[in-house]
N, C-alpha and C positions, 0 to 999 in steps of 0.2 A: 428520415435520418438527416440530422443537421450537420453541417460542416463549419468549423470554427471561423474560417476566413469569410465565408458567406455571411455568417452572423455579424461579424465586424463590419462588413461592407454595408449592411443595412442598419448600423447602429451609430449614433452620435457618441463621440468619446473625446476625452481631454487627455493629451499626452502629459505624463508626469516625469520627473527626473529618472534617469537610468542608473543602474548599478553595475559596476564591473566586478565580476566574481573573481578576477585575478588581482584585485587591489590588495594592498597591505593592511587596510584598516582593521580587519577582523582578526588578523593572525596573532595578535597579542592580547586577545580579549579574556583569555583564561576561563572559557565557559565551562560550566559544571552541569552535568545531567543527573538528575535524581533517579535512583532505581525505580522503575515503573512498578505500580501496584495494580493488580487485576481487581476490578470492582464489579465486573459483570460479564455476561456472555450471551450469545444467541446462536441459533442454527439456521442455515439457509440451504434450500435446494435450488440450484441454478441449472436451468435447462439451456444448454449451449445452443440448441437448435432454434429455440424461439427467443432466447435471451430473457425469459421470464424468471421471476424469483418467488419463492415462498419462504416466509420467515416464521420462526418459532422462538419463543423466549425460553429455550431449554438447551440441554446438552445432548440432544438426540443424535447429532452428527459428530460427536467427539470420537476421534480415532486413536488407535494405539499402534506404535511401531511393532512390526513383526518381520524381522530380518531373516534371510535364509540362514541355515546352520553354518554355512561357510560363505564369507563375503568375497572370497577370491575364486577366480576361475568359474564364474557363473555366466549365464547367458539369458538375459531378460530382453526379449524382443519388444522394442518400443513401438514398432509398427503393427503389432498384433491387432487385428480388427480395424485398422485404419481405413481400408477400402469401404467399410460400412458407414464410416463417419466423415469421409474426406470432403463432403459437401458442406460440412459445418465449419464455421470460422472459429477455430479454437484459440486464436490469439486476440479475439475481441475482448476489450475491457468490459466489465460489468457496468450496467447503466445506472444502478441505483444503490451503490454502497452507502452513500451519505443519507439516502432515504431511510435505510435501516437503522443507521446510527441515530437519526432524529426520532424515529419511532421508539427506540430503546430509551432515549432521554425522556420522552413523554411518559412512558410506562414507569420510569424510575424517578420522575421529577421531584417527588416529595423528599427523597433522600439526597437529592442534588441541590435543592433550594437552600439559599442562605438567608432568606427573609428580607432581602433588599430589592425592592421593586425596580430600582434603577439598574441593577445588575443581579437578576435572580439566580444566575448560575455562577459559581465561584471559579470560573475558568476563563483564561484570556483567549485561548484558541481551542477550537473543536474541529477535528478532521479525521482522516484515516492515515494509517501508518505510511502508506506509499507516498503521500505528499511530503512528509518529513524526510523520507529516504531520498527522494529526488533533490530536495533542497540541500541537504547536508553533503551529498555527493557532487554537487554542481562544480566546485573548484577542480575536481579531478576526473569527471566523466563528461564526455562530449555529447550527451543526449539532448534532444529537443524536449521541452516541456512547456505547458501552459497551465497556470494555476490561478483560480479566482478566489478573491477574498470579499466577504460581506460582513457587515457588523450589525448585530441586533442586541440592544440593551446591554452594551458594554462587552459583549463576547464576540469574537471574530470567528466566523465559520469559513472553512477553506475546502475547496473542491477542485479536483483536477479536470481539465478539458483535454480532448484529444482530436487531432486532425485526421481526416480521412485521406490518406495518401494513395495515389494510384500505384498499384504494384502490378508488374507483369505476372503472367500465370506461373512461370517457373519459380519466381521469387516467392510468390504467395504460397505455393505448394511446399516449398522448403521451410518457410516460417511456420506454416500451419502444421506440418508434420512434426517439427521441433516442439511446438507448443503441446500438441497431442501427446508426444512422447514423454513430456514432463508429467502430465496427468497420469499417463499409463504407468510410469515408474512409481509414482506415489501409490497407485492402486496395487501394484505388485507387493509393496513392502509394508502395507498397513492393514489393519483390520478394524472393523467397527466394534463398539462395545457389546454388540449382540453376536459377534462371531467368535468361534473357538480357534479358527485358523485363518490365515491371510486369504484375501479374495483371490479366486482363480480367474484365469484370463477370459472366461466365458461370461462373467456377470458384469463386465464393464459396460456402462451406458453413457449416453450424452447428457445425463443429469448428474451434476457434481454436488456432492453433499459437503458443504462447508461448515466449519465451526469457527466462530469469531470471538475474540476476547476484547473486552472494553477495559482500557487502562487509563490511569491518571499518572502524571509525572510533573516535573518542573525543570526548567532550564534557567540558569542565571549566569552572570559574568562579572568581571571586575567593575565594569561601568554600570551594571544592572544587578546589584546584590539581592534585591527582592525577587527578581526573576519573573518568569511567566509560567502560569499554571496551564497544563495541557491535558486535554481529554481526547482520546483517539481510539479508533477501532482497528483491529488487525486480524485478518484471517490467518489462523495458525494450523499447522499440518497435523501434528499428532503428539500424544504423550509418549515418553520413553517407555520401553518395555518394562513391565512389572510395576509401573507407577499407577497409582489410583487417585492421587491428590491433584485435581485440576486447578486448585486455587493458587498454586505456586508456579510461576511462569518458567522457572528453571527446570521444571519437570517436563517441559515440552522440547521438541526438536523441530528444526526446519529441514525440509527435504529439497535437494537440488540435483541437477545433472550438469555435467560439463564434459568437454573432450578429454580423453585420457592424456595425462601430462607425462611425456617421456623425455623431455629435453629442457634445458634452461630457457630456450626461446619460448616454448609452450608455457612454461611456468611464468615467464614475464608477461606473456599475453593474458594469462588468467588474471594476474594481479592488476594489469593495466585496464582491463575491460570489465571484469566481473567482481573481483573480491571486495571492492569497496561497497558495492550495493549489497552483497551478501552479509558483510559485517554489519552495515547500518541497519538492515532489516532485523537482524537478530538482536542487536544491542537495544534497539527501540522497544523490544518486548522482553528484555532480560533473559533471552535464550542463550545458552552457552555451548550448544552442540549443533552442528549441521551434518546431516547424513548425505553424503555426496556419492552419486553414481557416475562412474567413469564410462564414457561411450567410445566404442570402436566400431569397425566394420561399416564405414560410411555413416557413422554417428547414429546407427539404428539399433545398437545393442549395448546394454550395460554389461560389462564383463567383470567389474569389481566395484566394491563399495567401501568407502572410507568414512570414518567419523572424524570430523574436523572440530578443533577447539576454536571458538570464535575469537578469543583474545589473541591466539597465536596467529590468526590470519592477519591482523593488524601489524603484528611484530614482523612478519615475513614480508609485508608489502611496503616497508618504510621507504623504498626507493621510488615508489609510484604515488603514494598518497599518505597523508598524515591524519591519523584519527582525531587528534586534538583539534586540528583545523576544521574537521567536519562539524564538530560541536560548535566551534567558534562561529563558523559561517551560518549555521542554523540559527543561533541566537542573534547574530548580526542582522540576518534577513528578517526575522520576526520583529526585531526592533524597528527596522525600516518600515515595515508594513504597519505596525502599530502607530508609529509617529505620523505616517501619511494619513491614517484614518482617525486620528485623535478627535477631530471635530465632526466626524461622520455620524449621522443619526438615522439615515435612511436605509433600511435593510434591503430595499430593491436595487440599490447601487452595487455594482460589482467592480472591484479593482483587479484588473487582469494583468498578471505578471507573465512574461514570456521570455524564453531563451531558445534561440535557434541552435541547431546542431553545429558544432565546431566554433561557436561564438562564445566569448566570455561576457558579453553584454546582456543584461537583463533589462527589458523595457517594462514600462507600466502604463496602462491606459485606464482611466476612470470612465466606465461605460455609463452614459447618462440615461440610457434606456436599455436595460439588460435583456429584456425579451426572453428568448429561450435559453439564455445564459444565466438566468436568475438562479441563485443558490438557495436562498431562504424562502420556502413556500409560505403561502398565506397562513396555513394552519399552525405554523410555529408560534403564532401570536397567542396560543393558549396560555403563554406566560402572563398575558393580560388578565385571563380569567382561569386561574389555575385549577379550579375545582370542577369545571364544566366538561372539558373535552377529554376523551380517551384516545389512545393511539390508534385503535381500530377505526375511529371516525375519520382519520386523515386519509385512509385508503392509500392510493399511490400519489406521492407528491408531484407537483406540477413540473419541476425542472428535470432535466436529464443531462448528465455529462455528455459531451459530444461524441466522439468516435475517434480513434481506435488506438489501443495500446497493445503492443506485443507483450504477452504475458508468459514468456518462455520460462519454464522452471529451471 
């Protein structure tokens, strides 16, 4: 298991100019985000115990919302079965989400090619949704993040990296149970396409069955009218009840949990710490509804469920964050990265952008020898010989995102 700071210690790098996320430069950019279009999907079985993944190019893991008959005065125990699984780190980030995205690209390369060998893919940036979420929420959220950029044949590939922080046992168990509870809640209120009723509490396992959508979109601004084309993958929770059309992203919902909100202070805390990320995650995939489970009793039990309108969240949070500036900052940041890398032609080079918790400064290091931080594996060079290699021949790509992100639902 690699740790980011250790990798940097063993790597030669060049410091590049910093960016202040609190600056005024981006606030009048007038960024516009194109409604995302779903162009593909795949299913993954993620074993949390071993952190191994099995990928299939199908909809076998597509789930459907299945709410209780009454969403008030319910009692869903989020700790059910936890003693059997508490040795598993439920808050660990997956190690190979970009691997799967690259394999999907290889399988669908013929429909993505544009006939230009200097830039075979007609996309400026390729990544996963979580990267864009982190960037666009940066002016308003005090989280730490580390994001690597590499360029190959005119397209920039983006991958998140995570530090392995020392956590005391009590704090680890609190975070671990919260992450487990998020998965457990999702299990309570969804059913697979093969089930007639929602899953009961006895069939929960440490293998998560994920369904991911592949989307394309575009973001532009007043200073960049042509904009940037984006291709990204997003794990999505489930289709709405009674929906069968998985081609339309508005038919999906996100599933979340949070503390029960009983006072203005609790409402302010929700918007200050959570709502921006919830809104951004949903808008990036054109989802307009969030199913929220409210937790009580030491945060171990969901006692009510509410359906939230995503656009309403932004309207209610105006005192804490500005949704227009989220888009402005995302476009501004991508412009900075693209300009820094305009003369870059070496796909082994990684430009590492970092923001520390409670800091507004974003640093950038050009890693001269990326080593285990390499983003683009050797077999992506199939775009050199487009008719030879199949995605199965790539196996497991060489790089791995580092460690660890808290993935609390």
